[in-house]
C-alpha positions in Angstrom: 10.0 -3.5 -36.5 12.2 -3.2 -33.4 9.7 -0.7 -31.9 6.9 -3.3 -32.5 8.9 -6.0 -30.8 9.8 -3.7 -27.9 6.1 -2.6 -27.5 5.0 -6.3 -27.6 7.5 -7.2 -24.9 6.6 -4.3 -22.7 2.9 -5.1 -23.1 3.6 -8.7 -22.2 5.6 -7.7 -19.2 2.8 -5.4 -18.0 0.2 -8.1 -18.4 2.5 -10.6 -16.5 3.0 -8.0 -13.7 -0.7 -7.3 -13.4 -1.4 -11.1 -13.4 1.3 -11.6 -10.7 -0.2 -8.9 -8.5 -3.8 -10.2 -9.1 -2.6 -13.6 -7.8 -1.7 -12.0 -4.5 -5.0 -10.3 -4.0 -7.9 -11.8 -2.0 -10.6 -12.9 -4.4 -13.6 -10.6 -5.0 -16.7 -11.2 -2.9 -19.4 -13.2 -4.5 -22.0 -10.7 -3.2 -24.1 -9.3 -6.0 -25.3 -5.7 -6.2 -22.5 -4.2 -4.1 -22.8 -0.4 -3.9 -20.7 2.4 -2.4 -23.4 3.7 -0.1 -24.4 0.4 1.4 -21.3 -1.7 1.4 -18.1 0.3 0.8 -18.7 3.6 2.6 -18.9 1.9 6.0 -15.4 0.3 5.3 -14.0 3.6 4.2 -15.6 5.5 7.2 -14.0 3.0 9.6 -10.6 2.7 8.1 -9.9 5.5 5.5 -11.8 8.7 6.1 -9.8 9.7 9.1 -7.2 10.9 6.6 -9.0 10.8 3.3 -12.1 12.9 3.8 -11.4 15.6 1.3 -11.0 18.4 3.9 -7.5 17.8 5.0 -5.1 19.7 2.8 -2.1 18.3 4.5 -2.8 14.8 3.2 -0.4 14.6 0.3 -2.6 12.3 -1.8 -5.6 14.7 -1.9 -7.8 11.6 -2.1 -11.3 11.9 -0.7 -13.0 8.6 0.0 -15.9 10.0 2.0 -18.0 10.2 -1.2 -18.5 8.1 -4.2 -17.6 11.0 -6.4 -14.3 11.5 -4.5 -13.4 7.9 -4.7 -14.0 7.8 -8.5 -12.2 11.1 -9.1 -9.0 10.0 -7.5 -6.3 12.1 -6.0 -3.2 14.0 -6.8 -1.7 11.1 -8.7 -4.8 10.3 -10.7 -7.6 7.8 -10.5 -7.3 5.0 -7.9 -10.4 3.0 -9.1 -10.6 1.3 -12.5 -14.3 0.4 -12.7 -14.7 -3.1 -14.0 -11.1 -4.2 -13.1 -10.3 -4.3 -9.4 -7.0 -6.1 -10.0 -5.7 -3.0 -11.8 -7.1 -0.5 -9.3 -4.5 1.2 -7.2 -6.9 1.4 -4.3 -7.2 -2.4 -4.1 -3.4 -2.9 -4.4 -2.9 -0.3 -1.7 -5.3 -1.8 0.8 -4.2 -5.3 0.0 -0.6 -4.4 0.6 0.5 -5.7 -2.8 3.5 -4.3 -4.6 7.1 -3.3 -3.9 6.5 0.0 -2.1 5.2 -0.3 1.4 4.8 3.6 1.6 1.7 3.2 -0.5 0.1 0.5 1.7 -3.0 1.8 3.4 -4.3 2.4 5.9 -1.2 3.5 7.8 -0.4 5.5 10.8 -0.5 4.9 14.6 -2.9 2.0 15.3 -3.9 1.5 11.7 -4.8 -2.1 10.8 -4.8 -3.7 7.4 -8.2 -4.3 5.9 -9.5 -7.9 6.2 -9.6 -10.1 3.2 -13.4 -10.0 3.3 -13.3 -6.2 3.2 -10.8 -6.2 0.3 -13.0 -8.8 -1.4 -16.0 -6.5 -1.1 -14.1 -3.5 -2.5 -13.0 -5.7 -5.4 -16.6 -6.8 -6.0 -17.8 -3.2 -6.0 -15.1 -2.2 -8.5 -15.7 -5.2 -10.7 -19.4 -4.5 -10.7 -18.8 -1.0 -12.0 -18.1 1.0 -8.9 -21.6 2.3 -8.3 
């Protein structure tokens, strides 16, 4: 019984944490039919692929965002996209600068600029629509 109560409390805390983070995210775009090739790749090409193109072994994350397959595969620490649930996708949390660890905020580096709310909203819509 104690294990059941502990599991319920942990589950509730996890949901509350996810809801709290989701409240800090820009809303998903209302654009229908968002695809990687048409809508997302241009954002990644401009802001992410400089480091995350899959050919740079020195990039610790080993995350390739230059292809749909790479984005869906994830990196060294696992998947960064949860199709159908952008609020729980590490990619969205990272580019939206949400969380307690600024070391995971992307993009970073000299001259790097945070993605706009519109760009983050489009990425969220892509993920929520199935990440195709």
